[in-house]
LUMMARGU-784450 format. One record per atom (N, C-alpha, C): residue in one letter; atom name; x, y, z. Coordinates in nm, 2 decimals, decimal comma. Example, Ala and Ser with C-alpha at 12.3 -4.5 7.8 and 13.67 -1.06 7.14 Angstrom:
BEGIN
+---+----+--------+--------+--------+
! r !  a !     xx !     yy !     zz !
+---+----+--------+--------+--------+
! A !  N !   1,32 !  -0,57 !   0,78 !
! A ! CA !   1,23 !  -0,45 !   0,78 !
! A !  C !   1,32 !  -0,33 !   0,78 !
! S !  N !   1,28 !  -0,22 !   0,71 !
! S ! CA !   1,37 !  -0,11 !   0,71 !
! S !  C !   1,29 !   0,00 !   0,79 !
+---+----+--------+--------+--------+
//
This chain:
BEGIN
+---+----+--------+--------+--------+
! r !  a !     xx !     yy !     zz !
+---+----+--------+--------+--------+
! M !  N !  -0,75 !   1,29 !   0,25 !
! M ! CA !  -0,86 !   1,37 !   0,21 !
! M !  C !  -1,00 !   1,30 !   0,22 !
! N !  N !  -1,10 !   1,34 !   0,30 !
! N ! CA !  -1,23 !   1,28 !   0,31 !
! N !  C !  -1,31 !   1,26 !   0,17 !
! H !  N !  -1,38 !   1,17 !   0,16 !
! H ! CA !  -1,46 !   1,17 !   0,04 !
! H !  C !  -1,58 !   1,27 !   0,05 !
! D !  N !  -1,57 !   1,35 !  -0,06 !
! D ! CA !  -1,69 !   1,46 !  -0,07 !
! D !  C !  -1,79 !   1,40 !  -0,15 !
! P !  N !  -1,92 !   1,39 !  -0,10 !
! P ! CA !  -2,02 !   1,35 !  -0,18 !
! P !  C !  -2,05 !   1,41 !  -0,33 !
! N !  N !  -1,99 !   1,54 !  -0,34 !
! N ! CA !  -2,02 !   1,59 !  -0,46 !
! N !  C !  -1,88 !   1,59 !  -0,56 !
! G !  N !  -1,78 !   1,51 !  -0,51 !
! G ! CA !  -1,66 !   1,51 !  -0,57 !
! G !  C !  -1,62 !   1,37 !  -0,57 !
! D !  N !  -1,48 !   1,35 !  -0,63 !
! D ! CA !  -1,44 !   1,21 !  -0,61 !
! D !  C !  -1,30 !   1,22 !  -0,55 !
! T !  N !  -1,28 !   1,17 !  -0,45 !
! T ! CA !  -1,15 !   1,16 !  -0,37 !
! T !  C !  -1,02 !   1,11 !  -0,45 !
! Q !  N !  -1,05 !   1,02 !  -0,54 !
! Q ! CA !  -0,94 !   0,96 !  -0,62 !
! Q !  C !  -0,90 !   1,07 !  -0,72 !
! T !  N !  -0,99 !   1,13 !  -0,78 !
! T ! CA !  -0,96 !   1,25 !  -0,88 !
! T !  C !  -0,89 !   1,36 !  -0,81 !
! D !  N !  -0,95 !   1,39 !  -0,69 !
! D ! CA !  -0,89 !   1,49 !  -0,62 !
! D !  C !  -0,74 !   1,46 !  -0,58 !
! N !  N !  -0,71 !   1,34 !  -0,54 !
! N ! CA !  -0,57 !   1,30 !  -0,52 !
! N !  C !  -0,47 !   1,31 !  -0,64 !
! K !  N !  -0,56 !   1,27 !  -0,77 !
! K ! CA !  -0,47 !   1,28 !  -0,89 !
! K !  C !  -0,44 !   1,43 !  -0,92 !
! Q !  N !  -0,52 !   1,52 !  -0,89 !
! Q ! CA !  -0,52 !   1,65 !  -0,92 !
! Q !  C !  -0,41 !   1,72 !  -0,82 !
! L !  N !  -0,43 !   1,66 !  -0,72 !
! L ! CA !  -0,30 !   1,72 !  -0,61 !
! L !  C !  -0,17 !   1,67 !  -0,65 !
! A !  N !  -0,16 !   1,55 !  -0,69 !
! A ! CA !  -0,03 !   1,50 !  -0,72 !
! A !  C !   0,03 !   1,58 !  -0,86 !
! R !  N !  -0,05 !   1,60 !  -0,97 !
! R ! CA !  -0,02 !   1,66 !  -1,06 !
! R !  C !   0,01 !   1,81 !  -1,03 !
! I !  N !  -0,06 !   1,89 !  -0,96 !
! I ! CA !  -0,02 !   2,02 !  -0,91 !
! I !  C !   0,12 !   2,01 !  -0,83 !
! T !  N !   0,13 !   1,92 !  -0,75 !
! T ! CA !   0,26 !   1,90 !  -0,66 !
! T !  C !   0,37 !   1,90 !  -0,76 !
! T !  N !   0,37 !   1,79 !  -0,87 !
! T ! CA !   0,46 !   1,77 !  -0,97 !
! T !  C !   0,49 !   1,91 !  -1,05 !
! E !  N !   0,39 !   1,98 !  -1,09 !
! E ! CA !   0,42 !   2,11 !  -1,13 !
! E !  C !   0,47 !   2,21 !  -1,05 !
! I !  N !   0,45 !   2,20 !  -0,92 !
! I ! CA !   0,53 !   2,30 !  -0,84 !
! I !  C !   0,67 !   2,28 !  -0,82 !
! R !  N !   0,70 !   2,13 !  -0,82 !
! R ! CA !   0,85 !   2,10 !  -0,76 !
! R !  C !   0,90 !   2,13 !  -0,92 !
! T !  N !   0,85 !   2,11 !  -1,04 !
! T ! CA !   0,90 !   2,14 !  -1,16 !
! T !  C !   0,95 !   2,29 !  -1,17 !
! L !  N !   0,86 !   2,35 !  -1,13 !
! L ! CA !   0,88 !   2,53 !  -1,14 !
! L !  C !   0,99 !   2,55 !  -1,03 !
! A !  N !   1,00 !   2,50 !  -0,92 !
! A ! CA !   1,11 !   2,51 !  -0,81 !
! A !  C !   1,24 !   2,48 !  -0,88 !
! Q !  N !   1,25 !   2,36 !  -0,94 !
! Q ! CA !   1,38 !   2,32 !  -1,00 !
! Q !  C !   1,42 !   2,43 !  -1,11 !
! Q !  N !   1,31 !   2,49 !  -1,20 !
! Q ! CA !   1,34 !   2,57 !  -1,30 !
! Q !  C !   1,40 !   2,68 !  -1,25 !
! C !  N !   1,35 !   2,73 !  -1,12 !
! C ! CA !   1,39 !   2,86 !  -1,07 !
! C !  C !   1,52 !   2,84 !  -0,98 !
! S !  N !   1,58 !   2,71 !  -0,97 !
! S ! CA !   1,68 !   2,69 !  -0,89 !
! S !  C !   1,79 !   2,80 !  -0,92 !
! G !  N !   1,87 !   2,85 !  -0,81 !
! G ! CA !   1,95 !   2,96 !  -0,84 !
! G !  C !   1,89 !   3,09 !  -0,85 !
! D !  N !   1,78 !   3,11 !  -0,88 !
! D ! CA !   1,69 !   3,24 !  -0,88 !
! D !  C !   1,62 !   3,29 !  -0,77 !
! L !  N !   1,71 !   3,33 !  -0,66 !
! L ! CA !   1,66 !   3,36 !  -0,53 !
! L !  C !   1,53 !   3,42 !  -0,55 !
! D !  N !   1,52 !   3,55 !  -0,62 !
! D ! CA !   1,38 !   3,63 !  -0,63 !
! D !  C !   1,28 !   3,54 !  -0,67 !
! A !  N !   1,29 !   3,44 !  -0,78 !
! A ! CA !   1,19 !   3,36 !  -0,82 !
! A !  C !   1,15 !   3,26 !  -0,71 !
! L !  N !   1,25 !   3,20 !  -0,63 !
! L ! CA !   1,22 !   3,12 !  -0,53 !
! L !  C !   1,14 !   3,18 !  -0,43 !
! L !  N !   1,19 !   3,28 !  -0,39 !
! L ! CA !   1,12 !   3,36 !  -0,29 !
! L !  C !   0,98 !   3,40 !  -0,32 !
! S !  N !   0,95 !   3,43 !  -0,45 !
! S ! CA !   0,82 !   3,46 !  -0,49 !
! S !  C !   0,71 !   3,33 !  -0,49 !
! L !  N !   0,81 !   3,21 !  -0,54 !
! L ! CA !   0,71 !   3,10 !  -0,51 !
! L !  C !   0,68 !   3,06 !  -0,37 !
! L !  N !   0,77 !   3,07 !  -0,28 !
! L ! CA !   0,74 !   3,05 !  -0,14 !
! L !  C !   0,63 !   3,15 !  -0,08 !
! R !  N !   0,64 !   3,27 !  -0,12 !
! R ! CA !   0,54 !   3,37 !  -0,08 !
! R !  C !   0,40 !   3,31 !  -0,12 !
! T !  N !   0,40 !   3,28 !  -0,26 !
! T ! CA !   0,27 !   3,25 !  -0,33 !
! T !  C !   0,21 !   3,12 !  -0,24 !
! L !  N !   0,30 !   3,02 !  -0,21 !
! L ! CA !   0,25 !   2,89 !  -0,13 !
! L !  C !   0,20 !   2,94 !   0,00 !
! E !  N !   0,25 !   3,02 !   0,06 !
! E ! CA !   0,23 !   3,08 !   0,19 !
! E !  C !   0,10 !   3,15 !   0,17 !
! Q !  N !   0,08 !   3,24 !   0,08 !
! Q ! CA !  -0,05 !   3,28 !   0,08 !
! Q !  C !  -0,16 !   3,20 !   0,06 !
! L !  N !  -0,14 !   3,10 !  -0,04 !
! L ! CA !  -0,23 !   3,02 !  -0,09 !
! L !  C !  -0,28 !   2,93 !   0,05 !
! H !  N !  -0,17 !   2,89 !   0,11 !
! H ! CA !  -0,20 !   2,81 !   0,24 !
! H !  C !  -0,29 !   2,89 !   0,34 !
! R !  N !  -0,27 !   3,02 !   0,33 !
! R ! CA !  -0,35 !   3,11 !   0,43 !
! R !  C !  -0,49 !   3,10 !   0,37 !
! E !  N !  -0,51 !   3,15 !   0,25 !
! E ! CA !  -0,65 !   3,15 !   0,18 !
! E !  C !  -0,72 !   3,03 !   0,20 !
! I !  N !  -0,65 !   2,91 !   0,17 !
! I ! CA !  -0,74 !   2,78 !   0,19 !
! I !  C !  -0,78 !   2,77 !   0,31 !
! R !  N !  -0,70 !   2,81 !   0,44 !
! R ! CA !  -0,73 !   2,78 !   0,57 !
! R !  C !  -0,84 !   2,87 !   0,60 !
! E !  N !  -0,84 !   3,01 !   0,57 !
! E ! CA !  -0,93 !   3,10 !   0,61 !
! E !  C !  -1,06 !   3,10 !   0,54 !
! Q !  N !  -1,05 !   3,07 !   0,39 !
! Q ! CA !  -1,17 !   3,07 !   0,33 !
! Q !  C !  -1,24 !   2,93 !   0,32 !
! F !  N !  -1,17 !   2,82 !   0,35 !
! F ! CA !  -1,23 !   2,70 !   0,31 !
! F !  C !  -1,22 !   2,61 !   0,44 !
! F !  N !  -1,10 !   2,61 !   0,50 !
! F ! CA !  -1,09 !   2,50 !   0,60 !
! F !  C !  -1,17 !   2,56 !   0,75 !
! E !  N !  -1,14 !   2,67 !   0,77 !
! E ! CA !  -1,19 !   2,72 !   0,90 !
! E !  C !  -1,34 !   2,72 !   0,89 !
! P !  N !  -1,42 !   2,76 !   0,77 !
! P ! CA !  -1,56 !   2,76 !   0,77 !
! P !  C !  -1,62 !   2,62 !   0,76 !
! S !  N !  -1,53 !   2,51 !   0,74 !
! S ! CA !  -1,57 !   2,37 !   0,75 !
! S !  C !  -1,57 !   2,30 !   0,87 !
! L !  N !  -1,50 !   2,36 !   0,97 !
! L ! CA !  -1,48 !   2,32 !   1,09 !
! L !  C !  -1,59 !   2,26 !   1,15 !
! P !  N !  -1,60 !   2,14 !   1,24 !
! P ! CA !  -1,72 !   2,09 !   1,29 !
! P !  C !  -1,78 !   2,19 !   1,38 !
! D !  N !  -1,90 !   2,16 !   1,42 !
! D ! CA !  -1,97 !   2,25 !   1,52 !
! D !  C !  -2,02 !   2,18 !   1,63 !
! T !  N !  -1,97 !   2,04 !   1,66 !
! T ! CA !  -2,00 !   1,98 !   1,76 !
! T !  C !  -1,88 !   1,93 !   1,83 !
! R !  N !  -1,87 !   1,90 !   1,96 !
! R ! CA !  -1,75 !   1,85 !   2,04 !
! R !  C !  -1,72 !   1,68 !   1,98 !
! K !  N !  -1,80 !   1,62 !   1,96 !
! K ! CA !  -1,78 !   1,48 !   1,89 !
! K !  C !  -1,71 !   1,50 !   1,76 !
! D !  N !  -1,78 !   1,58 !   1,67 !
! D ! CA !  -1,71 !   1,60 !   1,54 !
! D !  C !  -1,57 !   1,64 !   1,55 !
! L !  N !  -1,56 !   1,76 !   1,62 !
! L ! CA !  -1,42 !   1,80 !   1,64 !
! L !  C !  -1,32 !   1,72 !   1,71 !
! Y !  N !  -1,36 !   1,63 !   1,79 !
! Y ! CA !  -1,28 !   1,52 !   1,85 !
! Y !  C !  -1,23 !   1,43 !   1,73 !
! H !  N !  -1,33 !   1,39 !   1,64 !
! H ! CA !  -1,29 !   1,30 !   1,54 !
! H !  C !  -1,20 !   1,37 !   1,44 !
! L !  N !  -1,20 !   1,51 !   1,41 !
! L ! CA !  -1,13 !   1,58 !   1,34 !
! L !  C !  -0,99 !   1,57 !   1,41 !
! L !  N !  -0,97 !   1,61 !   1,50 !
! L ! CA !  -0,84 !   1,61 !   1,58 !
! L !  C !  -0,77 !   1,48 !   1,58 !
! R !  N !  -0,85 !   1,38 !   1,60 !
! R ! CA !  -0,79 !   1,23 !   1,60 !
! R !  C !  -0,73 !   1,22 !   1,46 !
! E !  N !  -0,80 !   1,25 !   1,37 !
! E ! CA !  -0,77 !   1,22 !   1,22 !
! E !  C !  -0,66 !   1,30 !   1,19 !
! I !  N !  -0,64 !   1,42 !   1,23 !
! I ! CA !  -0,52 !   1,51 !   1,20 !
! I !  C !  -0,40 !   1,46 !   1,28 !
! E !  N !  -0,42 !   1,40 !   1,39 !
! E ! CA !  -0,30 !   1,35 !   1,46 !
! E !  C !  -0,26 !   1,22 !   1,38 !
! E !  N !  -0,34 !   1,12 !   1,35 !
! E ! CA !  -0,31 !   0,99 !   1,29 !
! E !  C !  -0,27 !   1,02 !   1,16 !
! T !  N !  -0,29 !   1,11 !   1,07 !
! T ! CA !  -0,25 !   1,13 !   0,93 !
! T !  C !  -0,14 !   1,23 !   0,93 !
! G !  N !  -0,07 !   1,28 !   1,01 !
! G ! CA !   0,05 !   1,35 !   1,00 !
! G !  C !   0,06 !   1,47 !   1,06 !
! G !  N !  -0,05 !   1,52 !   1,14 !
! G ! CA !  -0,03 !   1,67 !   1,21 !
! G !  C !  -0,09 !   1,76 !   1,15 !
! W !  N !  -0,07 !   1,87 !   1,19 !
! W ! CA !  -0,13 !   2,01 !   1,16 !
! W !  C !  -0,07 !   2,05 !   1,04 !
! P !  N !  -0,11 !   2,10 !   0,92 !
! P ! CA !  -0,03 !   2,17 !   0,82 !
! P !  C !   0,04 !   2,30 !   0,84 !
! Y !  N !   0,15 !   2,31 !   0,82 !
! Y ! CA !   0,22 !   2,39 !   0,86 !
! Y !  C !   0,34 !   2,44 !   0,75 !
! I !  N !   0,34 !   2,58 !   0,73 !
! I ! CA !   0,45 !   2,63 !   0,64 !
! I !  C !   0,56 !   2,69 !   0,72 !
! E !  N !   0,67 !   2,62 !   0,74 !
! E ! CA !   0,79 !   2,67 !   0,82 !
! E !  C !   0,87 !   2,80 !   0,73 !
! R !  N !   0,88 !   2,89 !   0,81 !
! R ! CA !   0,98 !   3,01 !   0,76 !
! R !  C !   1,10 !   2,99 !   0,80 !
! M !  N !   1,19 !   3,03 !   0,72 !
! M ! CA !   1,33 !   3,01 !   0,75 !
! M !  C !   1,37 !   3,12 !   0,84 !
! K !  N !   1,43 !   3,07 !   0,95 !
! K ! CA !   1,49 !   3,17 !   1,06 !
! K !  C !   1,59 !   3,26 !   0,99 !
! L !  N !   1,59 !   3,38 !   1,04 !
! L ! CA !   1,67 !   3,48 !   0,99 !
! L !  C !   1,83 !   3,45 !   1,03 !
! Q !  N !   1,83 !   3,39 !   1,15 !
! Q ! CA !   1,94 !   3,35 !   1,21 !
! Q !  C !   2,02 !   3,26 !   1,11 !
! I !  N !   1,96 !   3,16 !   1,07 !
! I ! CA !   2,02 !   3,05 !   0,98 !
! I !  C !   2,05 !   3,12 !   0,86 !
! L !  N !   1,96 !   3,22 !   0,79 !
! L ! CA !   2,00 !   3,28 !   0,67 !
! L !  C !   2,13 !   3,35 !   0,68 !
! L !  N !   2,14 !   3,42 !   0,80 !
! L ! CA !   2,28 !   3,50 !   0,82 !
! L !  C !   2,40 !   3,43 !   0,84 !
! K !  N !   2,38 !   3,30 !   0,91 !
! K ! CA !   2,48 !   3,20 !   0,93 !
! K !  C !   2,55 !   3,15 !   0,78 !
! T !  N !   2,45 !   3,15 !   0,67 !
! T ! CA !   2,51 !   3,12 !   0,53 !
! T !  C !   2,56 !   3,22 !   0,47 !
! L !  N !   2,55 !   3,36 !   0,50 !
! L ! CA !   2,61 !   3,47 !   0,45 !
! L !  C !   2,74 !   3,51 !   0,54 !
! T !  N !   2,74 !   3,49 !   0,65 !
! T ! CA !   2,85 !   3,55 !   0,73 !
! T !  C !   2,94 !   3,45 !   0,81 !
! P !  N !   3,07 !   3,46 !   0,81 !
! P ! CA !   3,15 !   3,37 !   0,88 !
! P !  C !   3,11 !   3,38 !   1,04 !
! D !  N !   3,11 !   3,26 !   1,12 !
! D ! CA !   3,06 !   3,26 !   1,24 !
! D !  C !   3,10 !   3,37 !   1,34 !
! S !  N !   3,23 !   3,41 !   1,32 !
! S ! CA !   3,29 !   3,51 !   1,41 !
! S !  C !   3,21 !   3,64 !   1,39 !
! E !  N !   3,15 !   3,66 !   1,28 !
! E ! CA !   3,10 !   3,81 !   1,26 !
! E !  C !   2,96 !   3,81 !   1,32 !
! L !  N !   2,89 !   3,69 !   1,35 !
! L ! CA !   2,75 !   3,71 !   1,39 !
! L !  C !   2,74 !   3,74 !   1,53 !
! P !  N !   2,64 !   3,82 !   1,57 !
! P ! CA !   2,62 !   3,84 !   1,71 !
! P !  C !   2,58 !   3,72 !   1,79 !
! P !  N !   2,62 !   3,72 !   1,91 !
! P ! CA !   2,58 !   3,59 !   1,99 !
! P !  C !   2,42 !   3,58 !   1,98 !
! E !  N !   2,39 !   3,44 !   1,99 !
! E ! CA !   2,23 !   3,41 !   1,98 !
! E !  C !   2,17 !   3,44 !   2,13 !
! R !  N !   2,05 !   3,47 !   2,12 !
! R ! CA !   1,98 !   3,51 !   2,26 !
! R !  C !   1,91 !   3,39 !   2,31 !
+---+----+--------+--------+--------+
//
């Protein structure tokens, strides 16, 4: 996280750590409740989309030099943030014996 002149990066990191702990705790509490876990995943996906569209995209640099620096930082610090969706084929494999699955394409 870059230092924001109007904020404190250390405070931001502590807030993120606290929120992350709360989300993990909630996920553990929902363990075994597929509806609640699915709701949690959908909420996280929606939050990811909102942050990207409302805050990240408008903050993108407007010069090639600044864009290059951003892309280098993304590459060096772990890549592009992405929320992976479970593939339906994997879900079906957990529910159905292999002999009953249609062939993969």
